ZAMARGU-4260 file (C-alpha; in steps of 0.2 Angstrom, whole numbers, plus 5000, padded with zeros to 4 digits):
<rodrens>
0) 5404/5415/5396 | 5423/5414/5393 | 5430/5397/5400 | 5448/5397/5396 | 5451/5379/5403
5) 5444/5362/5398 | 5435/5353/5412 | 5446/5340/5421 | 5432/5330/5429 | 5431/5316/5418
10) 5441/5300/5416 | 5450/5299/5433 | 5447/5281/5433 | 5434/5278/5446 | 5415/5277/5445
15) 5413/5287/5461 | 5422/5302/5453 | 5407/5308/5444 | 5398/5310/5461 | 5414/5318/5469
20) 5415/5330/5455 | 5398/5337/5459 | 5402/5355/5466 | 5390/5352/5481 | 5399/5336/5486
25) 5416/5344/5485 | 5411/5359/5495 | 5404/5347/5509 | 5421/5338/5508 | 5431/5354/5510
30) 5421/5359/5525 | 5421/5342/5533 | 5440/5341/5531 | 5443/5358/5538 | 5432/5354/5553
35) 5440/5338/5556 | 5458/5346/5556 | 5454/5361/5566 | 5440/5356/5578 | 5451/5355/5593
40) 5453/5374/5593 | 5435/5375/5599 | 5441/5370/5616 | 5457/5381/5617 | 5459/5396/5629
45) 5461/5414/5626 | 5479/5420/5623 | 5487/5435/5632 | 5494/5440/5615 | 5482/5453/5608
50) 5466/5444/5614 | 5464/5456/5629 | 5463/5470/5616 | 5451/5461/5605 | 5441/5452/5617
55) 5444/5448/5635 | 5448/5465/5642 | 5438/5475/5629 | 5423/5482/5638 | 5414/5487/5622
60) 5416/5470/5614 | 5411/5461/5630 | 5395/5472/5630 | 5389/5465/5614 | 5382/5473/5598
65) 5373/5488/5604 | 5371/5505/5595 | 5384/5513/5606 | 5397/5500/5603 | 5394/5500/5584
70) 5398/5519/5585 | 5413/5515/5595 | 5418/5502/5582 | 5418/5514/5568 | 5427/5528/5578
75) 5441/5519/5587 | 5459/5516/5583 | 5460/5502/5597 | 5474/5490/5593 | 5482/5502/5581
80) 5469/5497/5567 | 5453/5503/5560 | 5443/5488/5556 | 5425/5491/5562 | 5418/5475/5555
85) 5430/5465/5565 | 5425/5473/5581 | 5406/5471/5577 | 5409/5452/5573 | 5417/5449/5589
90) 5403/5459/5598 | 5390/5447/5589 | 5400/5432/5596 | 5397/5438/5613 | 5378/5440/5610
95) 5377/5423/5602 | 5389/5413/5612 | 5393/5422/5628 | 5410/5428/5634 | 5420/5412/5633
100) 5433/5407/5620 | 5423/5393/5611 | 5411/5405/5602 | 5425/5416/5593 | 5435/5400/5590
105) 5420/5392/5581 | 5417/5408/5571 | 5435/5409/5565 | 5434/5391/5560 | 5417/5393/5551
110) 5424/5408/5541 | 5440/5398/5536 | 5429/5384/5530 | 5418/5396/5520 | 5434/5404/5513
115) 5440/5387/5506 | 5423/5384/5498 | 5422/5402/5490 | 5440/5399/5484 | 5435/5383/5476
120) 5419/5391/5468 | 5429/5406/5462 | 5443/5395/5453 | 5430/5383/5446 | 5420/5397/5438
125) 5436/5405/5432 | 5443/5389/5424 | 5430/5376/5423 | 5444/5365/5431 | 5435/5356/5445
130) 5448/5345/5452 | 5462/5358/5451 | 5451/5371/5459 | 5446/5359/5473 | 5465/5354/5476
135) 5470/5373/5478 | 5455/5375/5490 | 5460/5360/5500 | 5478/5366/5501 | 5471/5383/5507
140) 5460/5375/5520 | 5473/5363/5527 | 5490/5371/5525 | 5499/5373/5542 | 5504/5391/5538
145) 5485/5396/5540 | 5484/5389/5558 | 5488/5406/5565 | 5474/5414/5556 | 5461/5401/5562
150) 5467/5397/5580 | 5470/5414/5586 | 5454/5424/5590 | 5463/5440/5587 | 5465/5436/5569
155) 5447/5436/5566 | 5452/5451/5554 | 5461/5438/5543 | 5447/5426/5540 | 5433/5439/5539
160) 5442/5451/5527 | 5446/5436/5516 | 5428/5431/5516 | 5423/5447/5509 | 5438/5448/5497
165) 5434/5432/5489 | 5415/5437/5488 | 5421/5452/5479 | 5432/5442/5467 | 5417/5430/5464
170) 5406/5445/5459 | 5420/5453/5449 | 5422/5437/5439 | 5403/5437/5435 | 5405/5455/5429
175) 5420/5452/5419 | 5414/5436/5411 | 5398/5446/5406 | 5407/5461/5398 | 5419/5450/5389
180) 5404/5439/5382 | 5398/5454/5372 | 5384/5457/5384 | 5393/5473/5389 | 5409/5477/5381
185) 5423/5487/5390 | 5431/5498/5376 | 5440/5511/5387 | 5437/5525/5399 | 5423/5532/5389
190) 5413/5516/5392 | 5411/5518/5411 | 5393/5523/5409 | 5389/5508/5399 | 5392/5497/5414
195) 5380/5506/5424 | 5366/5502/5412 | 5370/5485/5406 | 5362/5470/5416 | 5379/5463/5422
200) 5383/5480/5431 | 5375/5474/5447 | 5390/5462/5449 | 5402/5476/5447 | 5394/5486/5461
205) 5392/5470/5472 | 5411/5467/5470 | 5414/5485/5475 | 5403/5483/5490 | 5411/5467/5496
210) 5428/5475/5494 | 5423/5489/5505 | 5417/5478/5518 | 5433/5468/5517 | 5444/5484/5520
215) 5433/5487/5535 | 5438/5470/5542 | 5457/5471/5538 | 5466/5484/5527 | 5478/5471/5520
220) 5465/5468/5507 | 5471/5484/5498 | 5479/5473/5485 | 5463/5466/5478 | 5463/5477/5462
225) 5480/5470/5458 | 5472/5453/5460 | 5458/5458/5448 | 5471/5463/5435 | 5480/5447/5437
230) 5464/5437/5434 | 5461/5448/5419 | 5477/5441/5412 | 5473/5423/5416 | 5462/5414/5417
235) 5449/5427/5411 | 5461/5432/5396 | 5453/5449/5395 | 5470/5457/5390 | 5469/5446/5373
240) 5451/5450/5371 | 5454/5468/5373 | 5468/5469/5360 | 5476/5486/5359 | 5486/5494/5373
245) 5471/5507/5374 | 5459/5493/5378 | 5471/5486/5391 | 5471/5504/5399 | 5452/5502/5400
250) 5454/5487/5411 | 5464/5498/5423 | 5451/5512/5421 | 5436/5501/5426 | 5445/5498/5443
255) 5448/5516/5447 | 5435/5515/5461 | 5444/5500/5469 | 5461/5508/5468 | 5453/5524/5476
260) 5446/5514/5490 | 5463/5505/5492 | 5472/5522/5493 | 5460/5529/5506 | 5462/5513/5516
265) 5481/5515/5516 | 5480/5532/5522 | 5468/5529/5536 | 5478/5513/5541 | 5495/5522/5541
270) 5488/5537/5552 | 5479/5525/5564 | 5494/5514/5566 | 5506/5529/5568 | 5495/5537/5581
275) 5495/5520/5590 | 5514/5519/5590 | 5514/5503/5579 | 5524/5511/5564 | 5543/5510/5567
280) 5553/5524/5562 | 5568/5524/5550 | 5579/5528/5565 | 5574/5511/5572 | 5574/5501/5556
285) 5583/5509/5541 | 5576/5507/5524 | 5591/5496/5518 | 5587/5485/5533 | 5569/5484/5529
290) 5573/5480/5510 | 5585/5466/5515 | 5571/5459/5527 | 5559/5460/5513 | 5569/5449/5501
295) 5574/5437/5515 | 5555/5436/5520 | 5549/5432/5503 | 5562/5417/5503 | 5557/5412/5520
300) 5538/5412/5515 | 5543/5401/5500 | 5552/5389/5511 | 5539/5388/5524 | 5526/5385/5511
305) 5535/5369/5505 | 5542/5364/5522 | 5530/5371/5535 | 5540/5367/5551 | 5546/5377/5566
310) 5532/5390/5564 | 5533/5404/5576 | 5523/5419/5582 | 5531/5431/5579 | 5547/5429/5570
315) 5560/5441/5578 | 5567/5455/5568 | 5585/5452/5563 | 5594/5468/5559 | 5611/5461/5553
320) 5609/5446/5542 | 5624/5437/5533 | 5627/5445/5516 | 5626/5428/5508 | 5608/5426/5514
325) 5603/5442/5508 | 5611/5440/5490 | 5604/5423/5489 | 5586/5429/5493 | 5588/5443/5481
330) 5594/5432/5467 | 5580/5419/5471 | 5567/5433/5470 | 5573/5441/5454 | 5576/5424/5446
335) 5558/5418/5450 | 5551/5434/5444 | 5560/5433/5427 | 5555/5415/5425 | 5537/5420/5428
340) 5538/5433/5415 | 5546/5422/5403 | 5533/5408/5405 | 5518/5421/5404 | 5512/5414/5387
345) 5516/5396/5389 | 5511/5394/5407 | 5501/5410/5412 | 5496/5402/5428 | 5514/5404/5434
350) 5515/5422/5430 | 5498/5425/5439 | 5502/5414/5454 | 5519/5421/5457 | 5514/5440/5455
355) 5499/5436/5466 | 5510/5430/5479 | 5522/5444/5478 | 5509/5458/5476 | 5498/5453/5490
360) 5513/5452/5502 | 5518/5470/5498 | 5508/5478/5512 | 5515/5467/5525 | 5533/5464/5519
365) 5540/5477/5530 | 5544/5492/5519 | 5533/5501/5531 | 5537/5492/5547 | 5523/5489/5559
370) 5527/5480/5575 | 5543/5471/5579 | 5541/5455/5568 | 5551/5451/5553 | 5537/5441/5545
375) 5521/5432/5551 | 5512/5416/5546 | 5495/5425/5546 | 5502/5437/5532 | 5502/5422/5520
380) 5484/5418/5522 | 5479/5426/5505 | 5496/5426/5496 | 5498/5407/5497 | 5484/5405/5485
385) 5496/5411/5471 | 5509/5397/5475 | 5495/5384/5477 | 5489/5388/5459 | 5507/5386/5452
390) 5509/5370/5461 | 5492/5362/5456 | 5491/5368/5438 | 5510/5365/5436 | 5508/5347/5443
395) 5493/5345/5431 | 5503/5351/5416 | 5517/5339/5421 | 5506/5324/5423 | 5497/5327/5407
400) 5514/5329/5398 | 5522/5314/5406 | 5506/5303/5404 | 5508/5294/5420 | 5494/5283/5427
405) 5480/5293/5434 | 5482/5283/5450 | 5499/5292/5453 | 5491/5309/5452 | 5477/5304/5464
410) 5489/5296/5476 | 5501/5311/5476 | 5487/5323/5479 | 5480/5313/5493 | 5497/5311/5501
415) 5501/5329/5500 | 5484/5334/5508 | 5486/5321/5521 | 5503/5328/5526 | 5497/5346/5526
420) 5482/5340/5537 | 5493/5331/5549 | 5505/5345/5551 | 5491/5358/5553 | 5484/5347/5567
425) 5500/5347/5576 | 5503/5365/5573 | 5486/5369/5580 | 5489/5360/5596 | 5502/5372/5601
430) 5489/5386/5602 | 5479/5378/5616 | 5485/5390/5629 | 5498/5403/5633 | 5511/5392/5641
435) 5510/5379/5627 | 5512/5392/5613 | 5526/5403/5621 | 5536/5388/5627 | 5535/5381/5610
440) 5540/5398/5602 | 5555/5400/5614 | 5561/5383/5610 | 5562/5386/5591 | 5567/5405/5590
445) 5581/5416/5598 | 5579/5433/5606 | 5560/5432/5604 | 5555/5448/5614 | 5536/5445/5612
450) 5537/5427/5618 | 5547/5432/5634 | 5534/5445/5638 | 5519/5434/5635 | 5526/5419/5644
455) 5531/5430/5658 | 5513/5437/5659 | 5507/5419/5659 | 5518/5414/5673 | 5512/5429/5683
460) 5494/5424/5681 | 5499/5407/5687 | 5507/5414/5703 | 5525/5412/5698 | 5529/5430/5699
465) 5548/5428/5702 | 5549/5417/5686 | 5539/5430/5677 | 5551/5444/5682 | 5566/5434/5675
470) 5557/5433/5658 | 5553/5451/5659 | 5571/5455/5662 | 5576/5445/5647 | 5563/5455/5637
475) 5570/5471/5644 | 5588/5466/5638 | 5582/5464/5620 | 5571/5480/5621 | 5576/5491/5636
480) 5565/5506/5630 | 5549/5497/5628 | 5535/5503/5640 | 5526/5487/5639 | 5540/5477/5647
485) 5543/5491/5660 | 5524/5490/5664 | 5524/5471/5666 | 5540/5473/5677 | 5531/5485/5688
490) 5516/5474/5690 | 5528/5459/5695 | 5537/5470/5708 | 5520/5476/5715 | 5514/5458/5717
495) 5530/5454/5727 | 5527/5470/5737 | 5542/5479/5730 | 5534/5495/5729 | 5549/5506/5726
500) 5554/5496/5712 | 5537/5495/5705 | 5535/5514/5706 | 5552/5516/5697 | 5547/5504/5683
505) 5530/5513/5680 | 5538/5530/5680 | 5551/5524/5667 | 5536/5517/5656 | 5527/5533/5657
510) 5542/5543/5653 | 5543/5534/5636 | 5524/5533/5633 | 5515/5545/5645 | 5497/5542/5639
515) 5494/5525/5646 | 5479/5524/5658 | 5483/5506/5665 | 5501/5512/5669 | 5495/5528/5677
520) 5481/5518/5687 | 5494/5505/5693 | 5507/5519/5698 | 5493/5527/5708 | 5490/5511/5717
525) 5508/5509/5721 | 5509/5527/5727 | 5494/5524/5738 | 5503/5510/5747 | 5517/5522/5750
530) 5505/5535/5758 | 5508/5547/5743 | 5490/5551/5741 | 5491/5567/5732 | 5502/5560/5719
535) 5491/5544/5718 | 5475/5555/5716 | 5484/5564/5701 | 5488/5548/5693 | 5470/5541/5694
540) 5463/5558/5687 | 5475/5557/5673 | 5470/5539/5669 | 5452/5543/5669 | 5455/5558/5657
545) 5463/5546/5645 | 5450/5532/5649 | 5434/5538/5657 | 5427/5520/5656 | 5441/5513/5668
550) 5431/5505/5682 | 5447/5502/5692 | 5453/5520/5691 | 5435/5526/5697 | 5436/5514/5711
555) 5453/5518/5716 | 5450/5537/5715 | 5434/5535/5725 | 5444/5525/5739 | 5456/5540/5741
560) 5442/5553/5741 | 5434/5542/5755 | 5450/5542/5765 | 5451/5561/5763 | 5432/5562/5769
565) 5427/5569/5752 | 5411/5558/5753 | 5401/5566/5739 | 5416/5564/5727 | 5418/5546/5733
570) 5400/5542/5730 | 5401/5549/5712 | 5416/5539/5707 | 5410/5523/5716 | 5393/5525/5706
575) 5403/5526/5690 | 5413/5510/5694 | 5397/5501/5698 | 5390/5506/5682 | 5405/5499/5672
580) 5406/5483/5683 | 5389/5479/5689 | 5394/5462/5694 | 5407/5466/5706 | 5401/5464/5724
585) 5416/5473/5732 | 5412/5489/5723 | 5394/5489/5728 | 5400/5487/5746 | 5412/5502/5744
590) 5398/5512/5737 | 5387/5507/5752 | 5401/5513/5764 | 5402/5530/5755 | 5383/5532/5755
595) 5382/5529/5773 | 5395/5543/5776 | 5386/5554/5765 | 5370/5551/5775 | 5361/5542/5761
600) 5355/5527/5771 | 5341/5521/5760 | 5353/5520/5745 | 5367/5512/5756 | 5355/5498/5760
605) 5351/5495/5742 | 5370/5494/5738 | 5374/5482/5752 | 5359/5471/5747 | 5365/5470/5729
610) 5383/5466/5735 | 5375/5452/5746 | 5365/5446/5731 | 5381/5445/5721 | 5391/5437/5736
615) 5378/5428/5747 | 5383/5425/5765 | 5398/5437/5765 | 5400/5441/5784 | 5406/5459/5782
620) 5392/5464/5771 | 5379/5455/5782 | 5386/5464/5797 | 5385/5481/5788 | 5366/5478/5784
625) 5363/5472/5802 | 5371/5488/5808 | 5358/5498/5798 | 5344/5488/5806 | 5340/5478/5790
630) 5335/5460/5794 | 5344/5446/5785 | 5334/5431/5779 | 5342/5414/5778
</rodrens>
C-alpha cells in the first residue's frame, strides 16, 4: 500500500496521546464534539424557507416511504431538483420519527457527524497522518460555514450526498492503492479489462455505486471525478508512479464512467431546474455579471472561511460592484492559482487543496445562475475541505521547520477548534425559528428579497398581516415581477378581507407564471367571496388539472358544486378531499351534507360519525346526526 506521508502520531509530549491517536478514539471524539456543538438544533422548528416543499407541505413526504412515493421520488422535479434519495430519506424520517422537526434535524446532525468521521478515515488512509487528518475532520465538523447544511432540514441533500461522496472516495482510495501496489497495474486505456478481473476491482465498482447514489442525493457531487484526479496527484502520487503522459491519460481513462455519470447528472439537473424556472436567463444576469460575481464569490468564500462572521441565507445578488472589488478578486484568484501551481512539487497539498476548493465550487459559482443568491454557505460544505488541508498541512510544515515547542502546536490547534465551535454554536442559534433567522439576516444584509418574503410569511402566520404586507411590499420593490411575492401579497389582502386587491395580485402572479395550482386555488376562493362562481369553478378545475392531489381545491370545487345543486359532483370531490386529508373533520362533515342531498343517508351517517370522532362534542355535527335519528352516546 502506498503511504506518501510519515505517521505524525508519536512524540506529541503526553502519555495519553497514544490512546488519543487510536482511530476509534478519535472518531468518537469527533462525533462527541459535533453533537455537543449542534445538539440544540434538535429542538429547532421548521422554516418557511424551502421546508414546506421538502417536508411540511409535501404530501408525499408526509405519507412516508411507500412504493407509490418511491416512484414519485424518482419521477418528480419538485423543488426544481432531481434527487430521489433525498426525498426517500425524508420519507423515512416520517416513518421513524413522525412529522415533527426533531427527527429530520437529528438525521441531518448524524449524517454530518458521519461525514466528519469518513473524512478523517479517508485522509488517514491516504496519508497515514493521523493528527493532521483528525484536525481537518474537526474543522470540517465545527466550522460555522457548515451550520446552514446541518441546521436547515431542506439541506438534507448536502449532508446525504457528501456521505455517499466520501464513501465513494474511500473505496476509490482502496482501489487506487491496490492498483499502484502492483496488485493490478493501470497502464492505459487497454487495461480497463484487467480491473474487472483483479481482486481490487470490487472497490472500483463500489466507488462508482456510491458516486451514483451521491448524485441521486444532490447533483453538486458531479465534481467528484476531478477530486479523484487531484488525489491521484497527491497524496496517492499516481502521476509519478505512472510516469509518461500516456500513463497519466490512463488515470483519466479509468474515470470515464464517473465523468459519464457527471455529464448525465448535469444534463438532467439543468433540464429539471430550467423546467422549474430556477435557471436565470442571460437577460436577467449577463455573462459578464456572472463572471464578476464568480471571482468576487471565490474571494468572499475565502474571507468567510478565515473570518466566519455575518453569515446570511442567502446573500443577495449584486449586479453592479465597484471595479476595484472585481479587479482585486480576479488578482487574488489568479495569484493564488499561480502560487498553487508553483508550489506543486514542494508543497503538493497546496496545489491539491486550492484546486479542490476551486473545482468543487464550479457547479454553484454562478456561471449558470440558479436562484437569486450570489453565493451560499451551504455551497462551501465540500469545497472547504481543500482549504482545511492547506491550513493543517501547511501549519504542520511550518511547525516542523521552525521547531517550536510541541505544546504551541497543540495549543494553537485547540484554540482554533474552540473558536470555530463557539462561533458555530452562535450561528446555529439563529436557525431556531423563522423570526430569529430572518430578523438576523435583514440586520446584516441589504435588499435581501428572500428575507423580506420569508419574514413576511412568518408575520402573517403569527397574525400580523399588516406587518407582513409591508415586508411583501419591500420585496416587490426589489423584484416587481416575481410571482411568489404577488401570491403572498394576495394572501395578505385576503386575510384582511381586501378581496379586490387580492384578486388583482393573484391575477398578476398568474400572468407571470400561469401554472401555479396554489395561486389558482386561492384566486378561486377570492372570486367565490365576490359571487363570481363560474370563474371560481374554472380556477379550481385548472388547479386540479395541475395538482390532482390538492385536497383544498377538491373541497372548494365541491362546495361550489353543492351550492349549484350538483350534488353528485360535490360528493365525488368531497370524497377525494377526504381521501387526501382523512383527519379533517370539516371535510367529513361537508361530505355528509352532500351525501344527504344526494339521498345516500347511510353513507352520510358514517361521514358525520367520523367527523364527530375527529372532533368530539361538536354541536353542529351532533345536531346533524340527531336530525337523521342517530342517537349520540355521552
